[in-house]
N, CA and C atoms of all chains as a GROMACS GRO file, in nm:
protein
  444
    1MET      N    1 -12.642   7.649  -9.730
    1MET     CA    2 -12.821   7.645  -9.678
    1MET      C    3 -12.800   7.578  -9.520
    2ASP      N    4 -12.909   7.633  -9.456
    2ASP     CA    5 -12.950   7.573  -9.317
    2ASP      C    6 -13.084   7.538  -9.323
    3GLU      N    7 -13.119   7.506  -9.197
    3GLU     CA    8 -13.262   7.402  -9.198
    3GLU      C    9 -13.366   7.464  -9.239
    4VAL      N   10 -13.368   7.600  -9.219
    4VAL     CA   11 -13.480   7.669  -9.231
    4VAL      C   12 -13.486   7.702  -9.380
    5ALA      N   13 -13.385   7.736  -9.428
    5ALA     CA   14 -13.366   7.723  -9.580
    5ALA      C   15 -13.450   7.610  -9.660
    6LEU      N   16 -13.372   7.521  -9.623
    6LEU     CA   17 -13.464   7.355  -9.662
    6LEU      C   18 -13.572   7.391  -9.652
    7GLN      N   19 -13.622   7.408  -9.547
    7GLN     CA   20 -13.785   7.375  -9.542
    7GLN      C   21 -13.831   7.507  -9.620
    8GLU      N   22 -13.795   7.606  -9.639
    8GLU     CA   23 -13.882   7.702  -9.712
    8GLU      C   24 -13.865   7.675  -9.874
    9LYS      N   25 -13.748   7.621  -9.900
    9LYS     CA   26 -13.750   7.595 -10.022
    9LYS      C   27 -13.839   7.484 -10.076
   10LEU      N   28 -13.816   7.369  -9.986
   10LEU     CA   29 -13.912   7.261 -10.026
   10LEU      C   30 -14.058   7.314  -9.993
   11GLY      N   31 -14.098   7.402  -9.930
   11GLY     CA   32 -14.265   7.453  -9.911
   11GLY      C   33 -14.281   7.531 -10.022
   12HIS      N   34 -14.206   7.598 -10.115
   12HIS     CA   35 -14.185   7.701 -10.208
   12HIS      C   36 -14.206   7.594 -10.348
   13ALA      N   37 -14.152   7.467 -10.361
   13ALA     CA   38 -14.162   7.389 -10.433
   13ALA      C   39 -14.280   7.320 -10.424
   14ILE      N   40 -14.327   7.269 -10.324
   14ILE     CA   41 -14.481   7.219 -10.310
   14ILE      C   42 -14.586   7.300 -10.328
   15ARG      N   43 -14.575   7.414 -10.272
   15ARG     CA   44 -14.641   7.511 -10.340
   15ARG      C   45 -14.684   7.512 -10.530
   16GLN      N   46 -14.579   7.532 -10.570
   16GLN     CA   47 -14.558   7.531 -10.683
   16GLN      C   48 -14.655   7.409 -10.774
   17GLN      N   49 -14.567   7.296 -10.753
   17GLN     CA   50 -14.640   7.154 -10.754
   17GLN      C   51 -14.788   7.160 -10.766
   18ARG      N   52 -14.846   7.230 -10.640
   18ARG     CA   53 -14.979   7.217 -10.600
   18ARG      C   54 -15.093   7.314 -10.705
   19VAL      N   55 -14.994   7.424 -10.735
   19VAL     CA   56 -15.077   7.524 -10.792
   19VAL      C   57 -15.049   7.486 -10.945
   20ALA      N   58 -14.970   7.408 -11.007
   20ALA     CA   59 -14.967   7.360 -11.094
   20ALA      C   60 -15.108   7.265 -11.131
   21LEU      N   61 -15.118   7.146 -11.039
   21LEU     CA   62 -15.230   7.081 -11.062
   21LEU      C   63 -15.358   7.160 -11.072
   22GLU      N   64 -15.369   7.271 -11.013
   22GLU     CA   65 -15.473   7.365 -10.994
   22GLU      C   66 -15.601   7.310 -10.902
   23VAL      N   67 -15.502   7.274 -10.804
   23VAL     CA   68 -15.614   7.250 -10.644
   23VAL      C   69 -15.553   7.374 -10.547
   24SER      N   70 -15.664   7.407 -10.472
   24SER     CA   71 -15.687   7.518 -10.374
   24SER      C   72 -15.571   7.424 -10.251
   25GLN      N   73 -15.520   7.484 -10.199
   25GLN     CA   74 -15.448   7.460 -10.071
   25GLN      C   75 -15.550   7.329  -9.974
   26GLU      N   76 -15.650   7.388  -9.944
   26GLU     CA   77 -15.779   7.355  -9.891
   26GLU      C   78 -15.817   7.177  -9.976
   27THR      N   79 -15.828   7.220 -10.066
   27THR     CA   80 -15.868   7.067 -10.138
   27THR      C   81 -15.752   6.991 -10.146
   28PHE      N   82 -15.617   7.019 -10.168
   28PHE     CA   83 -15.528   6.930 -10.153
   28PHE      C   84 -15.477   6.862 -10.031
   29ALA      N   85 -15.491   6.949  -9.935
   29ALA     CA   86 -15.485   6.898  -9.786
   29ALA      C   87 -15.583   6.807  -9.758
   30ASP      N   88 -15.711   6.843  -9.787
   30ASP     CA   89 -15.825   6.715  -9.742
   30ASP      C   90 -15.782   6.585  -9.834
   31SER      N   91 -15.760   6.567  -9.969
   31SER     CA   92 -15.699   6.485 -10.012
   31SER      C   93 -15.585   6.390  -9.996
   32ILE      N   94 -15.507   6.446  -9.895
   32ILE     CA   95 -15.396   6.374  -9.821
   32ILE      C   96 -15.443   6.363  -9.660
   33ARG      N   97 -15.537   6.400  -9.651
   33ARG     CA   98 -15.625   6.387  -9.506
   33ARG      C   99 -15.480   6.440  -9.420
   34MET      N  100 -15.461   6.559  -9.463
   34MET     CA  101 -15.368   6.661  -9.342
   34MET      C  102 -15.486   6.768  -9.318
   35HIS      N  103 -15.420   6.789  -9.170
   35HIS     CA  104 -15.547   6.952  -9.125
   35HIS      C  105 -15.464   7.050  -9.225
   36ARG      N  106 -15.596   7.141  -9.277
   36ARG     CA  107 -15.540   7.249  -9.375
   36ARG      C  108 -15.468   7.348  -9.279
   37ALA      N  109 -15.441   7.375  -9.180
   37ALA     CA  110 -15.353   7.464  -9.113
   37ALA      C  111 -15.198   7.425  -9.107
   38TYR      N  112 -15.186   7.302  -9.093
   38TYR     CA  113 -15.047   7.233  -9.076
   38TYR      C  114 -15.011   7.240  -9.224
   39TYR      N  115 -15.086   7.168  -9.325
   39TYR     CA  116 -15.039   7.197  -9.474
   39TYR      C  117 -14.982   7.328  -9.523
   40SER      N  118 -15.072   7.422  -9.462
   40SER     CA  119 -15.068   7.576  -9.492
   40SER      C  120 -14.899   7.613  -9.443
   41LYS      N  121 -14.885   7.540  -9.328
   41LYS     CA  122 -14.719   7.577  -9.280
   41LYS      C  123 -14.634   7.525  -9.341
   42ILE      N  124 -14.649   7.416  -9.402
   42ILE     CA  125 -14.563   7.342  -9.488
   42ILE      C  126 -14.535   7.416  -9.582
   43GLU      N  127 -14.644   7.499  -9.682
   43GLU     CA  128 -14.600   7.547  -9.770
   43GLU      C  129 -14.535   7.687  -9.777
   44ARG      N  130 -14.571   7.728  -9.634
   44ARG     CA  131 -14.485   7.826  -9.586
   44ARG      C  132 -14.338   7.824  -9.545
   45GLY      N  133 -14.327   7.689  -9.547
   45GLY     CA  134 -14.167   7.638  -9.490
   45GLY      C  135 -14.155   7.669  -9.338
   46GLU      N  136 -14.260   7.669  -9.291
   46GLU     CA  137 -14.244   7.652  -9.150
   46GLU      C  138 -14.272   7.536  -9.026
   47ARG      N  139 -14.264   7.422  -9.131
   47ARG     CA  140 -14.280   7.301  -9.055
   47ARG      C  141 -14.146   7.218  -9.104
   48ASN      N  142 -14.080   7.155  -8.984
   48ASN     CA  143 -13.995   7.024  -9.014
   48ASN      C  144 -14.040   6.913  -9.005
   49MET      N  145 -14.107   6.882  -9.135
   49MET     CA  146 -14.198   6.758  -9.151
   49MET      C  147 -14.081   6.616  -9.143
   50THR      N  148 -14.156   6.517  -9.120
   50THR     CA  149 -14.098   6.396  -9.105
   50THR      C  150 -14.103   6.337  -9.258
   51LEU      N  151 -14.025   6.225  -9.269
   51LEU     CA  152 -14.043   6.158  -9.369
   51LEU      C  153 -14.150   6.110  -9.436
   52ALA      N  154 -14.240   6.066  -9.323
   52ALA     CA  155 -14.343   6.011  -9.360
   52ALA      C  156 -14.465   6.149  -9.404
   53THR      N  157 -14.453   6.223  -9.379
   53THR     CA  158 -14.543   6.325  -9.406
   53THR      C  159 -14.457   6.388  -9.538
   54LEU      N  160 -14.341   6.401  -9.557
   54LEU     CA  161 -14.292   6.445  -9.698
   54LEU      C  162 -14.354   6.338  -9.794
   55TRP      N  163 -14.344   6.216  -9.742
   55TRP     CA  164 -14.390   6.115  -9.855
   55TRP      C  165 -14.530   6.107  -9.874
   56ARG      N  166 -14.613   6.154  -9.775
   56ARG     CA  167 -14.771   6.181  -9.814
   56ARG      C  168 -14.775   6.283  -9.898
   57VAL      N  169 -14.726   6.373  -9.868
   57VAL     CA  170 -14.765   6.493  -9.952
   57VAL      C  171 -14.695   6.479 -10.131
   58ALA      N  172 -14.560   6.428 -10.116
   58ALA     CA  173 -14.520   6.391 -10.256
   58ALA      C  174 -14.599   6.302 -10.348
   59GLN      N  175 -14.696   6.188 -10.275
   59GLN     CA  176 -14.773   6.120 -10.327
   59GLN      C  177 -14.901   6.170 -10.366
   60GLY      N  178 -14.969   6.299 -10.282
   60GLY     CA  179 -15.062   6.370 -10.345
   60GLY      C  180 -15.009   6.445 -10.428
   61LEU      N  181 -14.902   6.494 -10.484
   61LEU     CA  182 -14.856   6.571 -10.580
   61LEU      C  183 -14.816   6.475 -10.731
   62GLY      N  184 -14.807   6.328 -10.682
   62GLY     CA  185 -14.765   6.257 -10.805
   62GLY      C  186 -14.626   6.243 -10.806
   63LEU      N  187 -14.555   6.249 -10.715
   63LEU     CA  188 -14.415   6.265 -10.722
   63LEU      C  189 -14.325   6.155 -10.633
   64GLU      N  190 -14.217   6.140 -10.677
   64GLU     CA  191 -14.138   6.044 -10.548
   64GLU      C  192 -14.094   6.164 -10.451
   65PRO      N  193 -14.061   6.113 -10.350
   65PRO     CA  194 -13.987   6.233 -10.219
   65PRO      C  195 -13.864   6.261 -10.309
   66SER      N  196 -13.776   6.190 -10.360
   66SER     CA  197 -13.670   6.232 -10.410
   66SER      C  198 -13.691   6.349 -10.527
   67GLU      N  199 -13.804   6.335 -10.606
   67GLU     CA  200 -13.822   6.424 -10.745
   67GLU      C  201 -13.859   6.552 -10.686
   68LEU      N  202 -13.954   6.521 -10.566
   68LEU     CA  203 -14.003   6.685 -10.475
   68LEU      C  204 -13.844   6.755 -10.455
   69LEU      N  205 -13.778   6.670 -10.371
   69LEU     CA  206 -13.674   6.764 -10.334
   69LEU      C  207 -13.578   6.808 -10.450
   70ARG      N  208 -13.580   6.707 -10.538
   70ARG     CA  209 -13.473   6.788 -10.632
   70ARG      C  210 -13.581   6.921 -10.710
   71GLU      N  211 -13.688   6.908 -10.729
   71GLU     CA  212 -13.752   7.004 -10.775
   71GLU      C  213 -13.716   7.136 -10.682
   72ALA      N  214 -13.734   7.129 -10.567
   72ALA     CA  215 -13.696   7.217 -10.461
   72ALA      C  216 -13.524   7.261 -10.468
   73GLY      N  217 -13.471   7.200 -10.527
   73GLY     CA  218 -13.315   7.262 -10.531
   73GLY      C  219 -13.245   7.191 -10.398
   74VAL      N  220 -13.305   7.114 -10.362
   74VAL     CA  221 -13.211   7.066 -10.210
   74VAL      C  222 -13.180   6.936 -10.199
   75MET      N  223 -14.554   5.122 -10.179
   75MET     CA  224 -14.449   5.146 -10.075
   75MET      C  225 -14.524   5.236  -9.955
   76ASP      N  226 -14.516   5.198  -9.831
   76ASP     CA  227 -14.573   5.220  -9.720
   76ASP      C  228 -14.423   5.298  -9.664
   77GLU      N  229 -14.499   5.385  -9.544
   77GLU     CA  230 -14.384   5.464  -9.471
   77GLU      C  231 -14.268   5.372  -9.443
   78VAL      N  232 -14.316   5.244  -9.361
   78VAL     CA  233 -14.215   5.183  -9.305
   78VAL      C  234 -14.098   5.137  -9.417
   79ALA      N  235 -14.151   5.114  -9.545
   79ALA     CA  236 -14.074   5.094  -9.660
   79ALA      C  237 -13.985   5.190  -9.692
   80LEU      N  238 -14.043   5.328  -9.684
   80LEU     CA  239 -13.946   5.445  -9.704
   80LEU      C  240 -13.832   5.446  -9.638
   81GLN      N  241 -13.862   5.447  -9.511
   81GLN     CA  242 -13.718   5.458  -9.380
   81GLN      C  243 -13.643   5.340  -9.398
   82GLU      N  244 -13.672   5.211  -9.451
   82GLU     CA  245 -13.612   5.082  -9.446
   82GLU      C  246 -13.501   5.134  -9.611
   83LYS      N  247 -13.560   5.162  -9.692
   83LYS     CA  248 -13.498   5.189  -9.831
   83LYS      C  249 -13.393   5.298  -9.769
   84LEU      N  250 -13.436   5.408  -9.700
   84LEU     CA  251 -13.351   5.526  -9.688
   84LEU      C  252 -13.234   5.484  -9.588
   85GLY      N  253 -13.259   5.394  -9.487
   85GLY     CA  254 -13.175   5.352  -9.404
   85GLY      C  255 -13.079   5.245  -9.448
   86HIS      N  256 -13.118   5.171  -9.583
   86HIS     CA  257 -13.019   5.085  -9.624
   86HIS      C  258 -12.945   5.209  -9.732
   87ALA      N  259 -13.012   5.288  -9.781
   87ALA     CA  260 -12.910   5.362  -9.845
   87ALA      C  261 -12.783   5.437  -9.770
   88ILE      N  262 -12.829   5.508  -9.661
   88ILE     CA  263 -12.752   5.575  -9.586
   88ILE      C  264 -12.634   5.467  -9.504
   89ARG      N  265 -12.665   5.340  -9.487
   89ARG     CA  266 -12.574   5.252  -9.429
   89ARG      C  267 -12.461   5.240  -9.546
   90GLN      N  268 -12.483   5.221  -9.688
   90GLN     CA  269 -12.404   5.179  -9.816
   90GLN      C  270 -12.292   5.319  -9.850
   91GLN      N  271 -12.357   5.402  -9.815
   91GLN     CA  272 -12.303   5.562  -9.847
   91GLN      C  273 -12.200   5.600  -9.711
   92ARG      N  274 -12.264   5.549  -9.600
   92ARG     CA  275 -12.143   5.543  -9.507
   92ARG      C  276 -12.032   5.431  -9.503
   93VAL      N  277 -12.075   5.334  -9.554
   93VAL     CA  278 -11.990   5.221  -9.561
   93VAL      C  279 -11.878   5.257  -9.681
   94ALA      N  280 -11.936   5.318  -9.772
   94ALA     CA  281 -11.852   5.341  -9.884
   94ALA      C  282 -11.744   5.442  -9.840
   95LEU      N  283 -11.751   5.520  -9.747
   95LEU     CA  284 -11.687   5.620  -9.660
   95LEU      C  285 -11.573   5.569  -9.586
   96GLU      N  286 -11.595   5.418  -9.590
   96GLU     CA  287 -11.491   5.380  -9.508
   96GLU      C  288 -11.504   5.414  -9.354
   97VAL      N  289 -11.588   5.467  -9.291
   97VAL     CA  290 -11.606   5.480  -9.125
   97VAL      C  291 -11.728   5.423  -9.067
   98SER      N  292 -11.685   5.425  -8.922
   98SER     CA  293 -11.799   5.330  -8.867
   98SER      C  294 -11.912   5.424  -8.821
   99GLN      N  295 -12.019   5.337  -8.814
   99GLN     CA  296 -12.136   5.400  -8.747
   99GLN      C  297 -12.091   5.513  -8.628
  100GLU      N  298 -12.023   5.490  -8.553
  100GLU     CA  299 -11.990   5.555  -8.401
  100GLU      C  300 -11.912   5.681  -8.482
  101THR      N  301 -11.816   5.656  -8.561
  101THR     CA  302 -11.741   5.771  -8.580
  101THR      C  303 -11.818   5.864  -8.700
  102PHE      N  304 -11.939   5.807  -8.772
  102PHE     CA  305 -11.968   5.906  -8.869
  102PHE      C  306 -12.123   5.962  -8.770
  103ALA      N  307 -12.162   5.905  -8.659
  103ALA     CA  308 -12.270   5.954  -8.604
  103ALA      C  309 -12.225   6.064  -8.495
  104ASP      N  310 -12.086   6.056  -8.454
  104ASP     CA  311 -12.012   6.178  -8.381
  104ASP      C  312 -11.991   6.284  -8.486
  105SER      N  313 -11.959   6.261  -8.577
  105SER     CA  314 -11.880   6.343  -8.680
  105SER      C  315 -12.015   6.478  -8.736
  106ILE      N  316 -12.123   6.388  -8.710
  106ILE     CA  317 -12.263   6.484  -8.734
  106ILE      C  318 -12.311   6.526  -8.619
  107ARG      N  319 -12.290   6.518  -8.497
  107ARG     CA  320 -12.302   6.552  -8.365
  107ARG      C  321 -12.451   6.486  -8.332
  108MET      N  322 -12.465   6.330  -8.350
  108MET     CA  323 -12.578   6.287  -8.355
  108MET      C  324 -12.554   6.153  -8.248
  109HIS      N  325 -12.638   6.118  -8.169
  109HIS     CA  326 -12.635   6.022  -8.072
  109HIS      C  327 -12.644   5.905  -8.153
  110ARG      N  328 -12.542   5.818  -8.134
  110ARG     CA  329 -12.529   5.687  -8.161
  110ARG      C  330 -12.593   5.599  -8.202
  111ALA      N  331 -12.681   5.587  -8.082
  111ALA     CA  332 -12.804   5.516  -8.087
  111ALA      C  333 -12.925   5.533  -8.173
  112TYR      N  334 -12.934   5.677  -8.195
  112TYR     CA  335 -13.028   5.721  -8.265
  112TYR      C  336 -12.959   5.701  -8.421
  113TYR      N  337 -12.864   5.721  -8.447
  113TYR     CA  338 -12.819   5.682  -8.607
  113TYR      C  339 -12.812   5.549  -8.632
  114SER      N  340 -12.787   5.452  -8.548
  114SER     CA  341 -12.798   5.309  -8.556
  114SER      C  342 -12.955   5.278  -8.608
  115LYS      N  343 -13.060   5.342  -8.534
  115LYS     CA  344 -13.200   5.307  -8.573
  115LYS      C  345 -13.223   5.395  -8.722
  116ILE      N  346 -13.165   5.531  -8.724
  116ILE     CA  347 -13.207   5.564  -8.855
  116ILE      C  348 -13.165   5.445  -8.962
  117GLU      N  349 -13.045   5.390  -8.956
  117GLU     CA  350 -12.956   5.291  -9.068
  117GLU      C  351 -13.032   5.158  -9.057
  118ARG      N  352 -13.109   5.134  -8.943
  118ARG     CA  353 -13.188   4.992  -8.954
  118ARG      C  354 -13.336   5.015  -8.979
  119GLY      N  355 -13.372   5.163  -9.020
  119GLY     CA  356 -13.489   5.217  -9.100
  119GLY      C  357 -13.568   5.208  -8.993
  120GLU      N  358 -13.557   5.225  -8.853
  120GLU     CA  359 -13.636   5.246  -8.745
  120GLU      C  360 -13.668   5.374  -8.706
  121ARG      N  361 -13.660   5.463  -8.794
  121ARG     CA  362 -13.698   5.612  -8.722
  121ARG      C  363 -13.750   5.712  -8.845
  122ASN      N  364 -13.859   5.765  -8.808
  122ASN     CA  365 -13.887   5.856  -8.906
  122ASN      C  366 -13.869   6.005  -8.882
  123MET      N  367 -13.749   6.002  -8.919
  123MET     CA  368 -13.688   6.106  -8.928
  123MET      C  369 -13.735   6.275  -8.990
  124THR      N  370 -13.664   6.372  -8.946
  124THR     CA  371 -13.734   6.474  -8.986
  124THR      C  372 -13.688   6.554  -9.109
  125LEU      N  373 -13.689   6.625  -9.171
  125LEU     CA  374 -13.608   6.697  -9.269
  125LEU      C  375 -13.455   6.752  -9.204
  126ALA      N  376 -13.525   6.811  -9.104
  126ALA     CA  377 -13.386   6.853  -9.043
  126ALA      C  378 -13.245   6.731  -9.015
  127THR      N  379 -13.325   6.639  -9.000
  127THR     CA  380 -13.207   6.522  -8.951
  127THR      C  381 -13.149   6.475  -9.073
  128LEU      N  382 -13.263   6.436  -9.189
  128LEU     CA  383 -13.232   6.401  -9.287
  128LEU      C  384 -13.098   6.472  -9.371
  129TRP      N  385 -13.143   6.651  -9.363
  129TRP     CA  386 -13.038   6.698  -9.422
  129TRP      C  387 -12.885   6.700  -9.306
  130ARG      N  388 -12.902   6.679  -9.209
  130ARG     CA  389 -12.749   6.648  -9.149
  130ARG      C  390 -12.705   6.549  -9.178
  131VAL      N  391 -12.786   6.431  -9.199
  131VAL     CA  392 -12.712   6.278  -9.227
  131VAL      C  393 -12.637   6.324  -9.383
  132ALA      N  394 -12.731   6.388  -9.467
  132ALA     CA  395 -12.657   6.366  -9.618
  132ALA      C  396 -12.560   6.495  -9.604
  133GLN      N  397 -12.567   6.568  -9.563
  133GLN     CA  398 -12.449   6.670  -9.525
  133GLN      C  399 -12.341   6.595  -9.510
  134GLY      N  400 -12.314   6.489  -9.373
  134GLY     CA  401 -12.229   6.422  -9.358
  134GLY      C  402 -12.168   6.329  -9.454
  135LEU      N  403 -12.278   6.288  -9.533
  135LEU     CA  404 -12.220   6.198  -9.648
  135LEU      C  405 -12.172   6.253  -9.805
  136GLY      N  406 -12.188   6.385  -9.738
  136GLY     CA  407 -12.163   6.468  -9.888
  136GLY      C  408 -12.255   6.447  -9.997
  137LEU      N  409 -12.343   6.447  -9.970
  137LEU     CA  410 -12.484   6.430 -10.052
  137LEU      C  411 -12.582   6.530 -10.062
  138GLU      N  412 -12.668   6.587 -10.135
  138GLU     CA  413 -12.791   6.666 -10.114
  138GLU      C  414 -12.896   6.542 -10.064
  139PRO      N  415 -13.011   6.582 -10.008
  139PRO     CA  416 -13.104   6.536  -9.972
  139PRO      C  417 -13.165   6.479 -10.080
  140SER      N  418 -13.228   6.522 -10.164
  140SER     CA  419 -13.271   6.470 -10.308
  140SER      C  420 -13.159   6.352 -10.342
  141GLU      N  421 -13.069   6.360 -10.386
  141GLU     CA  422 -12.936   6.283 -10.405
  141GLU      C  423 -12.978   6.146 -10.303
  142LEU      N  424 -12.955   6.153 -10.191
  142LEU     CA  425 -12.978   6.034 -10.100
  142LEU      C  426 -13.082   5.986 -10.112
  143LEU      N  427 -13.202   6.072 -10.140
  143LEU     CA  428 -13.308   5.979 -10.136
  143LEU      C  429 -13.316   5.896 -10.285
  144ARG      N  430 -13.272   5.983 -10.410
  144ARG     CA  431 -13.272   5.897 -10.529
  144ARG      C  432 -13.179   5.773 -10.498
  145GLU      N  433 -13.087   5.769 -10.407
  145GLU     CA  434 -13.007   5.663 -10.394
  145GLU      C  435 -13.081   5.556 -10.364
  146ALA      N  436 -13.184   5.568 -10.220
  146ALA     CA  437 -13.243   5.500 -10.167
  146ALA      C  438 -13.363   5.445 -10.280
  147GLY      N  439 -13.404   5.514 -10.404
  147GLY     CA  440 -13.474   5.463 -10.518
  147GLY      C  441 -13.649   5.510 -10.422
  148VAL      N  442 -13.641   5.629 -10.366
  148VAL     CA  443 -13.750   5.680 -10.311
  148VAL      C  444 -13.798   5.815 -10.335
   0.00000   0.00000   0.00000
């Protein structure tokens, strides 16, 4: 695995979890007070986010950061 | 938990894992090609590192990123 694969796997897992909550990208991004365009890039695996951002996304999904990474298989 | 607590818990877990490998901060930082001063700040919980950096540290410790976060209890 390289860094890009990590981002892509995590983005995919975030999308899956968000879809499972039956909320749109826009609604979810708003709920965690994140710019919609930035959040969209996270789901596409195009952002090397920080721990603080990972934590914010995980919180919004109702998961611990470690659980979210485990869901992503990383 | 807030963002600072996350950083501190993770830094503490990283230090524990590195000490368990019986390598110095300097040796470990060199082994993952990271500036020693930056790595020292990570262990002290003073850096909001990116996913790529988390992955590099976890690799050096022989862990998956999710395992490292779980060790940190976050």
